C-alpha positions as CSV (number, residue, x, y, z in Angstrom):
1,V,4.9,-6.9,-1.6
2,Q,1.1,-7.0,-0.9
3,L,-0.6,-5.6,2.1
4,Q,-3.9,-7.1,3.3
5,A,-6.0,-5.1,5.6
6,S,-8.8,-6.7,7.7
7,G,-10.8,-6.2,10.8
8,G,-13.2,-3.5,9.8
9,G,-16.9,-3.6,10.6
10,L,-19.9,-1.9,12.1
11,V,-19.6,-0.9,15.8
12,Q,-21.6,1.4,18.1
13,A,-20.1,4.6,19.4
14,G,-17.9,3.9,22.4
15,G,-17.0,0.4,21.1
16,S,-13.7,-1.1,20.0
17,L,-12.2,-2.7,16.9
18,R,-8.8,-4.0,16.0
19,L,-7.5,-3.7,12.4
20,S,-4.8,-5.9,11.0
21,C,-2.5,-5.4,8.1
22,A,-0.7,-8.5,6.9
23,S,2.3,-8.2,4.6
24,S,3.4,-10.7,2.1
25,G,7.0,-9.5,2.6
26,S,9.1,-9.1,5.6
27,A,7.8,-6.3,7.8
28,A,11.2,-5.8,9.2
29,N,12.3,-4.3,5.9
30,F,9.8,-1.4,6.2
31,N,11.2,1.9,7.5
32,Y,7.7,2.7,8.7
33,M,4.2,1.4,8.5
34,A,1.1,3.5,8.9
35,W,-2.7,3.6,8.9
36,F,-4.6,6.2,6.8
37,R,-8.3,6.7,6.5
38,Q,-10.5,8.3,3.9
39,V,-14.2,9.4,3.7
40,P,-15.9,10.2,0.4
41,G,-15.1,13.7,-0.8
42,K,-12.1,14.2,1.5
43,Q,-8.4,13.6,1.3
44,R,-6.8,10.5,2.8
45,E,-5.5,11.4,6.2
46,L,-2.8,9.9,8.3
47,V,-4.1,8.2,11.5
48,A,-1.0,6.7,13.0
49,L,2.4,5.5,12.0
50,I,5.1,3.3,13.6
51,T,8.8,3.3,12.7
52,S,11.1,0.4,12.5
53,S,12.3,1.2,16.0
54,N,8.6,1.1,17.2
55,S,8.3,4.8,17.7
56,A,4.7,5.8,17.2
57,D,2.9,8.9,16.3
58,Y,-0.8,9.7,16.0
59,A,-3.2,12.2,14.6
60,D,-4.5,14.5,17.3
61,S,-8.1,13.3,16.7
62,V,-7.2,9.7,17.7
63,K,-4.6,10.2,20.5
64,G,-5.5,8.3,23.6
65,R,-8.0,6.2,21.8
66,F,-6.0,4.3,19.1
67,T,-2.8,2.3,19.5
68,I,-0.6,1.2,16.6
69,S,1.7,-1.8,16.9
70,R,3.7,-4.1,14.7
71,D,4.8,-7.7,15.0
72,N,7.7,-8.2,12.6
73,A,7.7,-12.0,13.3
74,K,4.2,-12.2,12.0
75,N,4.7,-9.5,9.3
76,T,1.6,-7.8,10.6
77,M,0.7,-4.3,11.8
78,Y,-2.3,-3.6,14.0
79,L,-4.5,-0.7,15.0
80,A,-6.4,-1.1,18.2
81,M,-9.2,1.4,18.3
82,S,-11.3,2.1,21.3
83,N,-13.9,4.7,22.3
84,L,-14.9,4.9,18.7
85,K,-16.8,7.9,17.5
86,P,-19.1,8.4,14.5
87,E,-16.5,10.7,13.0
88,D,-14.1,7.7,12.9
89,T,-16.2,6.2,10.2
90,A,-14.0,5.8,7.1
91,V,-12.2,3.3,4.9
92,Y,-8.9,2.5,6.6
93,Y,-5.8,1.8,4.5
94,C,-2.5,0.4,5.6
95,N,0.7,1.7,4.2
96,A,4.3,0.6,4.3
97,R,7.4,2.2,3.0
98,T,11.0,1.5,2.4
99,W,13.5,4.0,1.1
100,G,12.5,3.1,-2.5
101,S,9.0,1.8,-2.4
102,N,5.5,2.7,-1.1
103,Y,2.9,0.0,-0.6
104,W,-0.8,0.3,0.0
105,G,-3.4,-2.2,1.2
106,Q,-6.9,-2.4,-0.2
107,G,-8.7,-0.8,2.6
108,T,-11.2,-2.0,5.2
109,L,-14.4,-0.1,6.1
110,V,-15.1,1.0,9.7
111,T,-18.6,2.2,10.4
112,V,-19.4,3.7,13.8
113,S,-23.0,4.2,14.5
114,S,-24.3,6.8,17.0
């Protein structure tokens, strides 16, 4: 299985972006899918996750601003980001897991200018 993240870019503070993560395999097989982000010198952190039953959870720093969703028919996960802040600047990685496997996408850079 390969995950392909896309949708990153440069946006001004207060703006919006939508990230996509396309899977080469059936997304319905994943127990959960998630978005992580990482800035240089810091650990990768969980931003949001969504389970196979579409239950979602978010990091406190993005609650109310980001929305995670998945479309199993399109084998794609999304992260809608609004009211972006400079501190959201990072490389965003998508992740998908089954009971026995853990998959990562290549990352997409989000840069929020002040």
